[in-house]
C-alpha positions as CSV (number, residue, x, y, z in Angstrom):
1,X,-49.4,-70.1,-73.2
2,X,-50.8,-66.6,-72.4
3,X,-53.9,-67.3,-74.5
4,X,-54.3,-70.7,-72.9
5,X,-54.3,-69.1,-69.4
6,X,-56.9,-66.6,-70.5
7,X,-59.2,-69.4,-71.7
8,X,-58.7,-71.3,-68.4
9,X,-59.6,-68.2,-66.4
10,X,-62.7,-67.6,-68.5
11,X,-63.9,-71.2,-68.0
12,X,-63.1,-71.0,-64.3
13,X,-65.1,-67.8,-64.0
14,X,-68.0,-69.4,-66.0
15,X,-68.0,-72.4,-63.6
16,X,-68.0,-70.2,-60.5
17,X,-70.9,-68.1,-62.0
18,X,-72.9,-71.2,-62.8
19,X,-72.5,-72.4,-59.2
20,X,-73.5,-69.0,-57.8
21,X,-76.6,-68.9,-60.0
22,X,-77.4,-72.5,-59.0
23,X,-77.2,-71.5,-55.3
24,X,-79.4,-68.5,-55.8
25,X,-81.9,-70.5,-57.9
26,X,-81.9,-73.2,-55.3
27,X,-82.9,-70.8,-52.5
28,X,-85.6,-69.3,-54.7
29,X,-86.9,-72.7,-55.7
30,X,-87.0,-73.8,-52.0
31,X,-88.8,-70.7,-51.0
32,X,-91.4,-71.1,-53.7
33,X,-92.0,-74.8,-52.7
34,X,-92.4,-73.8,-49.1
35,X,-94.8,-71.0,-50.0
36,X,-96.8,-72.6,-52.7
37,X,-96.9,-76.3,-51.9
38,X,-98.4,-78.3,-49.0
39,X,-96.7,-81.5,-47.7
40,X,-98.8,-84.5,-46.9
41,X,-98.5,-88.3,-46.7
42,X,-99.3,-90.5,-49.6
43,X,-99.3,-94.2,-50.4
44,X,-98.9,-96.3,-53.6
45,X,-102.3,-97.9,-54.1
46,X,-102.0,-99.3,-57.6
47,X,-99.8,-99.7,-60.7
48,X,-101.2,-98.7,-64.1
49,X,-99.9,-99.5,-67.5
50,X,-97.7,-96.8,-69.1
51,X,-99.5,-95.8,-72.3
52,X,-96.1,-95.3,-73.9
53,X,-95.0,-98.8,-73.0
54,X,-92.3,-99.9,-70.6
55,X,-92.7,-100.3,-66.8
56,X,-96.0,-99.8,-64.9
57,X,-96.5,-96.5,-63.2
58,X,-97.4,-96.0,-59.5
59,X,-100.8,-94.5,-58.6
60,X,-100.4,-92.3,-55.5
61,X,-103.3,-91.6,-53.1
62,X,-103.0,-88.7,-50.7
63,X,-105.3,-86.3,-48.7
64,X,-105.6,-82.7,-49.8
65,X,-107.7,-80.5,-47.6
66,X,-109.4,-83.5,-46.1
67,X,-110.4,-85.0,-49.5
68,X,-108.7,-88.0,-51.1
69,X,-106.8,-87.3,-54.3
70,X,-105.2,-89.9,-56.6
71,X,-102.7,-89.4,-59.4
72,X,-100.2,-91.3,-61.5
73,X,-96.6,-90.5,-60.9
74,X,-95.0,-90.5,-64.3
75,X,-91.3,-90.2,-63.6
76,X,-89.5,-92.9,-61.6
77,X,-86.0,-92.0,-62.7
78,X,-85.2,-90.1,-59.5
79,X,-87.5,-92.0,-57.1
80,X,-86.8,-95.5,-58.3
81,X,-89.4,-98.2,-58.4
82,X,-92.2,-97.6,-56.0
83,X,-93.8,-100.7,-54.5
84,X,-97.5,-101.3,-53.8
85,X,-98.3,-100.0,-50.3
86,X,-95.1,-97.9,-50.1
87,X,-95.5,-94.6,-48.2
88,X,-94.3,-91.5,-49.9
89,X,-94.3,-87.8,-49.1
90,X,-96.3,-85.7,-51.5
91,X,-96.2,-82.0,-52.3
92,X,-99.4,-80.6,-53.8
93,X,-100.7,-77.2,-54.9
94,X,-103.5,-76.1,-52.6
95,X,-105.2,-74.2,-55.5
96,X,-105.0,-77.3,-57.6
97,X,-105.0,-80.3,-55.3
98,X,-104.8,-82.8,-58.2
99,X,-101.4,-81.3,-59.1
100,X,-98.7,-83.0,-57.1
101,X,-95.1,-84.3,-57.2
102,X,-93.1,-86.4,-54.8
103,X,-90.9,-84.8,-52.1
104,X,-88.0,-86.9,-53.3
105,X,-87.7,-84.7,-56.3
106,X,-87.2,-81.7,-54.1
107,X,-83.7,-83.1,-53.3
108,X,-82.8,-82.9,-57.0
109,X,-84.1,-79.5,-58.1
110,X,-83.2,-78.0,-61.4
111,X,-81.0,-75.5,-59.6
112,X,-79.1,-78.4,-58.0
113,X,-78.5,-79.8,-61.5
114,X,-77.2,-76.4,-62.6
115,X,-74.8,-76.3,-59.7
116,X,-73.6,-79.8,-60.7
117,X,-72.7,-78.4,-64.2
118,X,-70.8,-75.6,-62.6
119,X,-68.9,-78.0,-60.4
120,X,-68.0,-80.1,-63.4
121,X,-66.7,-77.1,-65.3
122,X,-64.5,-76.1,-62.3
123,X,-63.3,-79.6,-61.9
124,X,-62.3,-79.8,-65.6
125,X,-60.3,-76.5,-65.3
126,X,-58.6,-77.7,-62.1
127,X,-57.9,-81.0,-63.8
128,X,-56.1,-79.2,-66.6
129,X,-54.1,-77.3,-64.0
130,X,-53.0,-80.4,-62.2
131,X,-52.2,-82.2,-65.4
132,X,-50.0,-79.3,-66.6
133,X,-48.1,-79.3,-63.3
134,X,-47.7,-83.1,-63.1
135,X,-46.6,-83.8,-66.7
136,X,-44.6,-80.6,-67.5
137,X,-44.0,-78.8,-64.3
138,X,-45.5,-75.7,-65.8
139,X,-48.5,-74.1,-64.2
140,X,-50.8,-72.4,-66.8
141,X,-52.0,-70.2,-64.0
142,X,-48.6,-68.8,-63.2
143,X,-47.3,-65.5,-64.6
144,X,-44.4,-67.5,-66.0
145,X,-43.8,-71.2,-66.3
146,X,-42.0,-72.9,-63.4
147,X,-38.9,-74.6,-64.8
148,X,-37.2,-75.3,-61.5
149,X,-38.2,-79.0,-61.6
150,X,-35.6,-79.6,-64.3
151,X,-32.8,-78.1,-62.3
152,X,-31.1,-79.8,-59.4
153,X,-30.6,-77.9,-56.2
154,X,-27.0,-77.0,-57.0
155,X,-27.8,-75.8,-60.5
156,X,-30.7,-73.7,-59.2
157,X,-28.3,-71.8,-57.0
158,X,-26.0,-70.7,-59.8
159,X,-28.5,-70.0,-62.7
160,X,-29.8,-66.5,-63.4
161,X,-33.6,-66.8,-63.5
162,X,-34.5,-63.4,-65.0
163,X,-32.9,-61.4,-67.8
164,X,-31.9,-57.8,-67.3
165,X,-32.2,-55.0,-69.8
166,X,-28.8,-55.8,-71.3
167,X,-30.3,-58.9,-73.0
168,X,-32.4,-58.8,-76.2
169,X,-34.8,-61.5,-77.4
170,X,-36.9,-62.7,-80.3
171,X,-40.2,-64.5,-79.6
172,X,-40.5,-68.0,-81.1
173,X,-43.9,-69.0,-79.6
174,X,-46.3,-68.2,-76.8
175,X,-43.8,-69.4,-74.2
176,X,-40.4,-69.7,-76.0
177,X,-37.9,-67.1,-77.2
178,X,-34.3,-66.9,-78.5
179,X,-31.6,-64.8,-76.9
180,X,-30.4,-62.5,-79.8
181,X,-27.9,-60.1,-78.2
182,X,-26.2,-58.7,-75.1
183,X,-25.1,-55.1,-74.6
184,X,-23.4,-55.5,-71.3
185,X,-19.7,-55.9,-70.5
186,X,-19.8,-58.5,-67.6
187,X,-16.8,-60.7,-67.0
188,X,-18.8,-63.5,-65.5
189,X,-22.2,-64.1,-67.2
190,X,-25.0,-66.4,-66.4
191,X,-27.4,-66.8,-69.2
192,X,-31.0,-66.2,-67.8
193,X,-33.8,-68.7,-67.9
194,X,-36.5,-66.2,-68.7
195,X,-36.8,-63.4,-71.2
196,X,-39.9,-61.6,-70.0
197,X,-42.5,-64.3,-69.4
198,X,-41.0,-66.8,-71.8
199,X,-38.4,-69.5,-71.7
200,X,-35.1,-68.8,-73.4
201,X,-34.6,-72.0,-75.2
202,X,-32.0,-70.9,-77.7
203,X,-28.9,-68.7,-77.9
204,X,-29.1,-67.2,-81.4
205,X,-26.5,-66.8,-84.1
206,X,-23.7,-64.6,-82.9
207,X,-25.8,-63.5,-80.0
208,X,-22.8,-63.1,-77.6
209,X,-20.0,-62.9,-80.2
210,X,-17.0,-60.6,-79.6
211,X,-17.6,-60.0,-75.9
212,X,-14.1,-58.8,-75.2
213,X,-14.4,-58.7,-71.4
214,X,-16.2,-62.1,-71.0
215,X,-14.1,-64.6,-69.1
216,X,-16.7,-67.0,-67.7
217,X,-20.2,-68.1,-68.9
218,X,-22.8,-70.4,-67.5
219,X,-25.5,-71.8,-69.7
220,X,-28.6,-73.3,-68.0
221,X,-30.2,-76.6,-69.1
222,X,-33.2,-74.7,-70.4
223,X,-31.1,-73.6,-73.4
224,X,-31.7,-76.4,-75.9
225,X,-29.5,-75.0,-78.7
226,X,-26.3,-72.8,-78.8
227,X,-26.5,-71.6,-82.4
228,X,-23.8,-70.9,-85.0
229,X,-21.1,-68.4,-83.8
230,X,-23.0,-67.7,-80.5
231,X,-19.7,-67.0,-78.6
232,X,-17.3,-66.5,-81.5
233,X,-14.6,-64.0,-80.9
234,X,-14.8,-63.9,-77.1
235,X,-11.0,-63.9,-76.9
236,X,-10.8,-63.7,-73.1
237,X,-13.4,-66.5,-72.4
238,X,-11.7,-69.1,-70.2
239,X,-14.5,-71.1,-68.5
240,X,-17.7,-72.4,-70.1
241,X,-20.3,-74.4,-68.0
242,X,-23.1,-75.9,-70.0
243,X,-25.7,-77.6,-67.8
244,X,-27.6,-80.8,-68.4
245,X,-30.5,-80.2,-70.8
246,X,-28.7,-78.5,-73.7
247,X,-28.8,-80.6,-76.8
248,X,-27.0,-78.9,-79.7
249,X,-23.9,-76.8,-80.2
250,X,-23.7,-75.2,-83.6
251,X,-20.9,-74.5,-86.0
252,X,-18.1,-72.1,-84.8
253,X,-20.1,-71.5,-81.6
254,X,-16.8,-70.9,-79.8
255,X,-14.6,-70.1,-82.8
256,X,-11.8,-67.6,-81.9
257,X,-12.1,-68.3,-78.1
258,X,-8.4,-68.6,-77.8
259,X,-8.2,-68.5,-74.0
260,X,-10.5,-71.4,-73.3
261,X,-9.2,-73.4,-70.2
262,X,-12.1,-75.4,-69.0
263,X,-15.3,-76.4,-70.7
264,X,-18.1,-78.5,-69.1
265,X,-20.2,-80.4,-71.6
266,X,-23.4,-82.3,-70.4
267,X,-24.5,-85.8,-71.3
268,X,-27.7,-84.4,-72.8
269,X,-25.8,-83.2,-75.9
270,X,-27.0,-85.0,-79.0
271,X,-25.2,-82.9,-81.6
272,X,-21.9,-80.9,-81.5
273,X,-20.8,-79.3,-84.8
274,X,-17.4,-80.6,-86.0
275,X,-15.9,-77.1,-85.8
276,X,-17.8,-75.8,-82.7
277,X,-14.5,-75.2,-80.9
278,X,-11.1,-73.9,-82.2
279,X,-9.1,-76.6,-83.8
280,X,-6.1,-75.9,-81.6
281,X,-8.2,-75.6,-78.4
282,X,-6.0,-76.4,-75.3
283,X,-8.9,-76.5,-72.8
284,X,-9.7,-79.4,-70.6
285,X,-13.2,-80.7,-71.3
286,X,-15.2,-82.1,-68.4
287,X,-17.5,-84.8,-69.8
288,X,-19.5,-87.7,-68.6
289,X,-18.2,-91.2,-69.4
290,X,-19.9,-92.8,-72.4
291,X,-21.5,-89.5,-73.5
292,X,-21.5,-88.1,-77.0
293,X,-19.4,-85.2,-75.6
294,X,-16.7,-87.7,-74.6
295,X,-16.7,-89.3,-78.0
296,X,-16.4,-85.8,-79.6
297,X,-13.5,-84.8,-77.5
298,X,-11.7,-88.1,-78.1
299,X,-12.1,-87.7,-81.9
300,X,-10.7,-84.1,-81.8
301,X,-7.9,-84.9,-79.4
302,X,-9.1,-82.6,-76.6
303,X,-8.0,-83.1,-73.0
304,X,-10.7,-84.9,-71.0
305,X,-11.5,-84.8,-67.3
306,X,-14.3,-86.4,-65.3
307,X,-16.8,-84.3,-63.3
308,X,-16.4,-84.4,-59.5
309,X,-18.7,-83.0,-56.9
310,X,-17.5,-79.4,-57.6
311,X,-17.6,-79.7,-61.3
312,X,-20.9,-81.5,-61.7
313,X,-22.5,-80.7,-65.0
């Protein structure tokens, strides 16, 4: 993600530079036209065959220093088809009166075309920015991704956004990392959403094992996997809240957590290891009706409760 942001910034800078260069070039081009060219009226007096084939070309008659000049206007791409007798505005070189072009072309100078390229580049970069926000909720221009869209208002109030120095991490990609350890001694712990400028999407193997003081833990929905033995041996752990978004709980994740009293499991879970919790666990599991978590608890004989407004997962 960091490299992607740098690329976007580079292209945005290039687009802005092109627009600036186009503006400067436009002013110089206009000044040169005003200085070197003379405006006069002209009229289409004839059509001549294009030697390269295709449409006939208009012959323009105009007065230059009192003398009549005639010339064939080759390009009709910008001016469109010029009819016989149609009046046009001509710009000619006073040093070479036979050299002319139509004033309509002044409106589409090369500098203006350069500016158009710059605008297109900027528009493409902004399009990527908008697409990233609309489809993923993550702005590639932000210092860290914005994950708040996946959290409801209540969840957002109880999650811990940023990790402190007590947490350690392992990078998994440009914008994901795994929580690998915790050196603190908190009794109530909220797993953070970010480790530095990356999402914490996984609690690693034995990352929070044997936390003797830990009695309550909250896992945000940004955590997709709770790995093997993640909380094993937390003998005083009583309350576990896992928010919607978590998908996997690994083997022996809560093995040895003998004091468990209440565990909230979200409907987003797609895999729970058969021995994720102690076999003789006496906790009450708060689960959504019809969820995999409910089926799991029923198969293991765990006490089940339904979430209310205060226990919403």
